[in-house]
C-alpha atoms as a printed R data frame, in Angstrom:
   type eleno elety resid chain resno      x      y        z
1  ATOM     1    CA   LEU     A     1 43.504 76.978  -88.345
2  ATOM     2    CA   ASP     A     2 42.736 73.333  -87.744
3  ATOM     3    CA   ALA     A     3 41.213 71.847  -90.918
4  ATOM     4    CA   GLU     A     4 39.196 68.650  -91.309
5  ATOM     5    CA   LEU     A     5 37.929 67.191  -94.597
6  ATOM     6    CA   GLN     A     6 35.372 64.348  -94.591
7  ATOM     7    CA   LEU     A     7 34.629 62.436  -97.821
8  ATOM     8    CA   ASP     A     8 31.257 60.678  -98.291
9  ATOM     9    CA   ARG     A     9 30.383 61.707  -94.742
10 ATOM    10    CA   LEU     A    10 26.763 60.493  -94.863
11 ATOM    11    CA   LYS     A    11 27.872 56.853  -95.144
12 ATOM    12    CA   PRO     A    12 29.189 54.671  -92.300
13 ATOM    13    CA   LYS     A    13 32.980 54.736  -92.109
14 ATOM    14    CA   LEU     A    14 33.446 51.196  -93.473
15 ATOM    15    CA   SER     A    15 31.162 51.680  -96.483
16 ATOM    16    CA   ARG     A    16 32.443 55.024  -97.777
17 ATOM    17    CA   ARG     A    17 32.786 55.134 -101.557
18 ATOM    18    CA   VAL     A    18 35.444 57.848 -101.860
19 ATOM    19    CA   LEU     A    19 38.908 57.647 -100.312
20 ATOM    20    CA   LEU     A    20 42.011 59.792 -100.383
21 ATOM    21    CA   LEU     A    21 44.813 58.434 -102.551
22 ATOM    22    CA   GLN     A    22 47.417 58.981  -99.848
23 ATOM    23    CA   GLY     A    23 46.595 56.689  -96.929
24 ATOM    24    CA   HIS     A    24 43.338 55.333  -98.411
25 ATOM    25    CA   GLN     A    25 41.297 57.088  -95.703
26 ATOM    26    CA   SER     A    26 37.995 58.966  -95.978
27 ATOM    27    CA   SER     A    27 39.142 61.943  -93.901
28 ATOM    28    CA   TRP     A    28 42.058 64.352  -93.631
29 ATOM    29    CA   HIS     A    29 43.157 66.538  -90.714
30 ATOM    30    CA   GLY     A    30 45.746 69.261  -90.957
31 ATOM    31    CA   ALA     A    31 46.885 72.611  -89.674
32 ATOM    32    CA   LEU     A    32 46.777 75.676  -91.920
33 ATOM    33    CA   ALA     A    33 49.087 78.534  -90.933
34 ATOM    34    CA   LEU     A    34 47.767 81.993  -91.751
35 ATOM    35    CA   ALA     A    35 49.772 85.163  -91.293
36 ATOM    36    CA   PRO     A    36 49.108 88.761  -92.340
37 ATOM    37    CA   GLY     A    37 50.811 89.734  -95.584
38 ATOM    38    CA   THR     A    38 51.572 86.194  -96.745
39 ATOM    39    CA   PRO     A    39 50.379 84.829 -100.103
40 ATOM    40    CA   PRO     A    40 47.285 82.593 -100.240
41 ATOM    41    CA   LEU     A    41 47.806 78.973  -99.215
42 ATOM    42    CA   CYS     A    42 46.787 76.115 -101.510
43 ATOM    43    CA   HIS     A    43 46.649 72.448 -100.500
44 ATOM    44    CA   ASN     A    44 45.758 69.702 -103.005
45 ATOM    45    CA   LEU     A    45 44.394 66.293 -102.012
46 ATOM    46    CA   THR     A    46 43.663 63.545 -104.539
47 ATOM    47    CA   ALA     A    47 40.681 61.262 -103.956
48 ATOM    48    CA   TYR     A    48 39.334 58.289 -105.866
49 ATOM    49    CA   LEU     A    49 36.039 56.439 -106.193
50 ATOM    50    CA   ARG     A    50 36.204 52.791 -105.159
51 ATOM    51    CA   ALA     A    51 35.320 50.108 -107.721
52 ATOM    52    CA   GLU     A    52 31.561 49.762 -108.337
53 ATOM    53    CA   ALA     A    53 31.665 46.143 -107.167
54 ATOM    54    CA   ASP     A    54 32.779 47.367 -103.697
55 ATOM    55    CA   PHE     A    55 29.524 49.205 -102.904
56 ATOM    56    CA   LYS     A    56 25.804 48.902 -103.641
57 ATOM    57    CA   ASP     A    57 24.597 52.516 -103.454
58 ATOM    58    CA   LYS     A    58 25.359 54.144 -106.801
59 ATOM    59    CA   LEU     A    59 22.598 56.772 -106.815
60 ATOM    60    CA   SER     A    60 23.033 58.906 -103.701
61 ATOM    61    CA   PRO     A    61 25.369 61.903 -103.944
62 ATOM    62    CA   VAL     A    62 28.814 61.866 -102.383
63 ATOM    63    CA   ALA     A    63 28.691 64.415  -99.543
64 ATOM    64    CA   LEU     A    64 31.882 66.253  -98.621
65 ATOM    65    CA   SER     A    65 32.412 68.511  -95.641
66 ATOM    66    CA   LEU     A    66 35.186 70.894  -94.671
67 ATOM    67    CA   SER     A    67 35.513 72.479  -91.260
68 ATOM    68    CA   LEU     A    68 38.009 75.090  -90.118
69 ATOM    69    CA   ALA     A    69 38.409 75.869  -86.427
70 ATOM    70    CA   LEU     A    70 40.695 77.948  -84.272
71 ATOM    71    CA   PRO     A    71 43.443 75.778  -82.753
72 ATOM    72    CA   GLY     A    72 43.647 74.946  -79.073
73 ATOM    73    CA   GLY     A    73 39.932 74.832  -78.312
74 ATOM    74    CA   GLY     A    74 39.357 78.473  -79.177
75 ATOM    75    CA   PRO     A    75 35.951 80.164  -79.123
76 ATOM    76    CA   GLY     A    76 34.487 77.721  -81.610
77 ATOM    77    CA   LEU     A    77 33.887 76.962  -85.223
78 ATOM    78    CA   VAL     A    78 35.086 79.461  -87.790
79 ATOM    79    CA   LEU     A    79 33.749 77.860  -90.985
80 ATOM    80    CA   TYR     A    80 31.851 74.703  -91.825
81 ATOM    81    CA   ALA     A    81 30.730 73.832  -95.333
82 ATOM    82    CA   ASP     A    82 29.160 70.941  -97.250
């Protein structure tokens, strides 16, 4: 499956308040290999909240989204969650 994680997705890209520790980006893309009979797959990503002085909006929630799709332009979206 092709996986995409978006952090603080309701904010414009330059004003996002949450970033991933590795790469300091607000999104992650990766491929998840699934095969019958294999153990469950776990992938950990560490994120951090930028310093309060770096952004003005401290009241709105931080929206996250995760989408999983079949690779190669398959029949469409498999799972999408907020």
